[in-house]
C-alpha positions as CSV (number, residue, x, y, z in Angstrom):
1,M,-0.1,0.1,0.0
2,A,1.5,3.4,-1.0
3,M,1.5,6.3,1.4
4,S,0.7,9.8,0.0
5,A,3.3,12.6,1.0
6,S,0.9,13.8,3.7
7,T,0.6,10.3,5.4
8,T,2.9,9.8,8.4
9,C,3.5,6.5,10.1
10,V,3.1,7.1,14.0
11,M,4.4,4.4,16.5
12,P,2.2,3.6,19.2
13,E,3.4,5.0,22.5
14,D,4.3,2.8,25.4
15,T,4.2,3.9,29.2
16,F,7.9,4.9,29.0
17,T,7.4,7.3,26.1
18,K,4.4,8.6,27.6
19,A,6.1,9.5,30.7
20,M,9.1,10.8,29.2
21,K,7.1,13.2,27.0
22,S,5.1,14.5,29.9
23,M,8.3,14.9,31.9
24,T,9.8,17.0,29.0
25,K,6.7,19.4,29.2
26,M,7.5,19.9,32.8
27,P,9.3,22.8,34.6
28,A,12.4,21.6,35.7
29,N,12.0,21.5,39.2
30,Q,8.8,19.5,38.7
31,A,10.6,16.8,36.5
32,R,13.2,16.8,39.5
33,A,10.4,15.9,41.9
34,K,9.0,13.1,39.8
35,V,12.6,11.6,39.6
36,G,12.6,11.9,43.5
37,E,9.4,10.0,43.5
38,L,10.9,7.3,41.4
39,E,14.1,7.4,43.7
40,K,11.7,6.3,46.7
41,I,10.8,3.1,45.1
42,C,14.3,2.4,43.6
43,V,16.0,-0.8,44.5
44,C,19.3,-0.2,43.0
45,S,21.0,-0.3,46.4
46,T,19.9,-3.7,46.7
47,C,21.7,-5.1,43.6
48,P,24.7,-7.0,43.9
49,T,26.4,-4.7,41.3
50,Y,25.7,-1.7,43.5
51,T,28.7,-0.5,45.4
52,A,27.4,0.9,48.8
53,T,30.6,2.4,49.8
54,C,31.1,4.5,46.8
55,A,27.5,4.8,44.9
56,S,25.8,5.6,48.1
57,K,28.2,8.1,48.9
58,A,28.0,9.8,45.8
59,G,24.1,9.9,45.9
60,E,24.0,7.6,42.6
61,S,20.6,5.6,42.1
62,V,17.7,5.6,39.6
63,F,20.1,4.7,36.9
64,C,17.3,4.0,34.6
65,A,16.5,7.6,34.5
66,R,19.9,9.3,35.3
67,G,22.1,7.1,33.2
68,T,25.1,5.0,33.9
69,S,27.3,5.4,37.2
70,F,29.6,8.4,36.9
71,K,32.5,6.4,38.6
72,C,31.2,3.8,41.4
73,I,29.9,1.2,39.2
74,T,32.4,-0.4,36.7
75,A,31.7,-4.2,36.6
76,D,28.5,-6.5,36.8
77,K,28.9,-8.5,39.8
78,G,26.0,-10.6,38.8
79,G,22.3,-10.8,39.5
80,C,21.0,-7.6,37.8
81,I,17.6,-6.8,39.4
82,C,16.5,-3.9,37.0
83,T,13.5,-6.1,35.7
84,T,12.1,-6.6,39.2
85,C,12.4,-2.9,40.3
86,P,9.3,-1.1,40.9
87,V,10.5,1.9,38.8
88,S,11.0,-0.7,35.9
89,K,7.6,-1.7,36.3
90,S,5.8,1.6,36.7
91,M,7.6,3.0,33.8
92,G,7.3,0.2,31.4
93,L,11.3,-0.4,31.0
94,Q,12.4,-2.6,28.6
95,Y,16.2,-2.7,29.3
96,Q,18.5,-3.6,32.1
97,A,21.9,-3.1,33.6
98,F,21.3,0.7,33.7
99,C,24.1,1.5,36.1
100,L,26.7,0.1,33.5
101,M,24.8,0.3,30.0
102,D,22.8,3.9,30.6
103,G,19.5,4.8,30.8
104,E,16.4,3.4,29.4
105,K,16.1,6.2,26.8
106,A,19.8,5.7,25.9
107,Q,19.3,2.2,25.6
108,R,16.3,2.7,23.3
109,F,18.3,4.9,21.0
110,D,21.2,2.7,20.7
111,A,18.7,-0.2,19.7
112,M,17.2,1.9,16.7
113,L,20.8,2.2,15.4
114,R,21.4,-1.3,15.0
């Protein structure tokens, strides 16, 4: 079926895409507050790969939203728990190992390039 020049193909939006679009429309302080809400249900600190001595002191968490660990987490210690995290479930995340592989948004973009 041929599409006319005025026809556009729109992908259906999932939970994550809708949440990101909503957050980009928020004032910065409101978006930070939303990430703060996610931080309350985040379980990064219980992951075997999380380094309590460094990441905790650096305030690193919610890697799915913030991206990779800046300096504290450098190796997978086995047993990634991202898929069981309440943040992952509430935001409809598809990826994991965010502390090492970057946030959901970046991983989705990388997957599009493959």
